[in-house]
C-alpha positions in Angstrom: 84.2 128.1 81.2 80.7 128.9 82.4 81.9 129.1 86.0 84.7 131.5 85.0 82.2 133.7 83.2 79.9 133.8 86.2 82.8 134.5 88.6 83.9 137.5 86.5 80.3 138.7 86.3 80.0 138.4 90.1 83.1 140.6 90.5 81.8 143.3 88.2 78.3 143.3 89.7 79.6 143.6 93.2 81.9 146.5 92.2 78.9 148.3 90.6 76.8 147.9 93.7 79.5 149.1 96.0 79.9 152.3 93.9 76.2 153.1 93.1 74.3 151.1 95.7 72.1 149.2 93.4 72.0 147.3 90.1 74.6 144.6 90.7 72.2 142.0 92.0 69.9 142.3 89.0 72.9 142.3 86.6 74.2 139.1 88.1 70.9 137.3 88.2 70.4 138.2 84.5 73.7 136.7 83.6 73.0 133.6 85.7 69.7 133.1 84.0 71.5 132.5 80.7 73.7 129.6 81.9 72.2 128.0 85.0 69.2 125.7 85.6 66.2 127.9 86.7 65.8 126.0 90.0 69.4 127.0 91.1 69.4 130.6 90.1 67.8 132.3 93.1 69.5 130.2 95.9 73.0 130.4 94.3 72.5 134.1 93.6 71.6 134.5 97.2 74.9 133.1 98.4 76.9 135.4 96.1 74.8 138.4 97.2 75.1 137.6 100.9 78.9 137.7 100.6 78.7 140.9 98.4 76.5 142.8 100.8 78.1 141.6 104.0 81.6 142.5 102.8 80.4 145.9 101.6 79.0 146.6 105.1 82.1 145.4 106.8 84.3 147.6 104.7 82.3 150.7 105.9 80.7 149.5 109.1 80.5 153.0 110.7 78.1 154.2 107.9 75.3 151.7 108.7 72.2 153.4 110.1 71.3 150.8 112.8 67.9 152.4 113.7 66.8 151.3 110.2 68.3 147.8 110.4 66.6 146.6 113.6 63.0 147.0 112.6 63.9 145.7 109.1 65.3 142.6 110.7 62.1 141.9 112.6 60.0 142.3 109.5 62.4 140.1 107.6 62.2 137.2 110.1 58.4 137.3 109.9 58.4 137.6 106.1 60.7 134.6 105.8 58.2 132.4 107.7 55.3 133.6 105.6 57.1 133.4 102.3 58.4 129.8 102.8 54.7 128.7 102.9 54.0 130.4 99.6 57.2 129.4 97.8 55.9 126.1 96.3 52.4 127.2 95.5 52.3 130.8 94.4 52.8 131.8 90.7 55.6 134.3 90.6 55.7 135.3 86.9 54.0 138.7 87.4 55.4 139.7 90.8 58.0 142.1 89.1 55.2 144.2 87.7 53.8 145.7 91.0 57.3 145.7 92.4 58.6 147.7 89.4 55.6 150.1 89.6 56.2 150.7 93.3 59.9 151.4 92.7 59.1 154.0 90.1 56.5 155.7 92.3 58.8 155.9 95.3 61.7 157.1 93.1 59.9 160.0 91.4 57.1 161.0 93.8 57.8 164.5 95.1 59.9 164.4 98.2 57.9 164.4 101.4 58.7 166.7 104.3 61.5 165.4 106.5 59.3 165.4 109.6 56.9 163.0 107.9 57.7 159.3 108.6 55.4 156.5 107.7 55.1 154.3 110.9 56.6 150.9 110.6 58.0 151.5 107.1 61.2 149.5 107.7 59.4 146.6 109.5 57.0 146.4 106.5 59.9 146.7 104.0 61.7 143.8 105.7 58.6 141.7 105.5 58.0 142.4 101.9 61.6 142.0 100.9 61.9 138.6 102.6 58.8 137.3 100.8 59.6 138.7 97.4 63.2 137.7 97.3 62.2 134.0 97.4 60.5 134.5 94.0 62.3 137.2 92.1 65.8 137.0 93.6 67.1 140.5 93.2 64.9 142.9 95.1 67.5 145.4 96.2 66.1 148.3 94.2 63.0 148.2 96.4 65.0 149.5 99.4 66.6 152.4 97.6 63.8 154.9 97.0 62.8 154.6 100.6 66.4 155.1 101.9 66.8 158.0 99.5 64.0 159.8 101.4 65.7 159.4 104.8 68.2 162.2 104.4 71.2 159.9 104.4 74.5 160.5 102.8 75.6 158.5 99.8 77.8 156.3 101.9 75.1 155.7 104.4 72.6 154.8 101.7 74.9 152.3 100.0 76.2 150.7 103.2 72.8 150.6 105.1 71.3 149.0 102.0 74.0 146.4 102.1 73.1 145.6 105.7 69.5 145.3 104.8 70.2 143.0 101.9 72.6 140.9 104.0 69.7 140.0 106.2 67.4 139.3 103.2 69.8 137.0 101.5 70.7 135.2 104.7 67.0 134.5 105.4 66.6 133.4 101.8 69.5 130.9 102.0 68.2 129.4 105.2 64.7 129.1 103.7 66.0 127.3 100.6 68.1 125.0 102.8 65.0 124.0 104.8 63.0 123.2 101.7 65.9 120.9 100.5 67.9 122.8 97.9 71.3 121.0 97.3 73.7 123.9 97.8 76.6 121.3 97.8 76.1 120.6 94.1 77.3 124.2 93.3 80.0 124.5 96.0 82.9 125.2 93.6 81.0 127.9 91.7 79.8 129.5 95.0 83.3 129.6 96.5 84.6 131.4 93.4 81.7 133.9 93.3 82.1 134.6 97.0 85.8 135.5 96.6 84.9 137.6 93.5 82.2 139.6 95.1 84.3 140.4 98.2 87.0 141.7 95.9 84.4 143.7 94.0 83.1 145.2 97.3 86.6 146.3 98.2 87.3 147.9 94.8 83.9 149.6 94.6 84.2 151.0 98.2 87.5 152.7 97.2 85.9 154.1 94.0 82.7 155.4 95.7 84.5 158.2 97.4 85.5 159.7 94.1 81.8 160.4 93.0 80.3 163.8 94.0 77.2 163.5 96.2 74.7 165.1 93.7 76.1 163.1 90.7 75.7 160.0 92.8 72.0 160.7 93.5 71.3 161.5 89.9 72.9 158.3 88.6 71.3 156.4 91.4 67.7 157.5 90.4 68.4 156.9 86.8 69.7 153.4 87.4 66.7 152.5 89.7 64.3 153.7 87.0 66.0 151.7 84.3 66.0 148.6 86.5 62.3 149.0 87.4 61.2 149.5 83.8 63.3 146.4 82.8 61.5 144.3 85.5 58.1 145.4 84.3 58.8 144.9 80.5 60.4 141.5 81.0 57.4 140.3 83.1 54.9 141.6 80.5 56.8 139.9 77.6 
């Protein structure tokens, strides 16, 4: 029964992310936290999110902004090496607080001029994402305020974000494999969740085209804000 519940949650979370671009990963990890051992939540969540993000990217491959992906990949590789050394010794309870504050600042700070670009921003973002995801699992909202400032369309934002998070979750799974997590113990659940998130990506991709651009960005900013505040409040409590 627990596996069925988690598989349904995986489908709904993947559909949400395919439509809005953010929120599904945090929804899913919140549900998993209720019914799974703490040690298994982040790595199993990573498998489901890898399938969700990769399938979302494949369903709309032409929308990926590759000039963002390549420097992000380089940063992600370096961050994975650095983060693996911290994983077993660093207290992670309060990491969501600075992460949530950063997301709020980047979401609501007045828009900078389009000709201003912070050097190395996506390399740095990849590095930070790769480190943080080992501790807090769902860090997708960190990408979104930065992508929102790149002048991308709603489809480019959602699909480029999926490409970035595919890299992050793949790096995370490899890291947990190297430190000895027993993925095989959760094989049945992971297979069910992978099938569910791919179906959710397909349904959400079809629904996304029906949302007007401005409405999408308004919902997008509101959802990011709610998720960031939730991260901060939960860490404080």
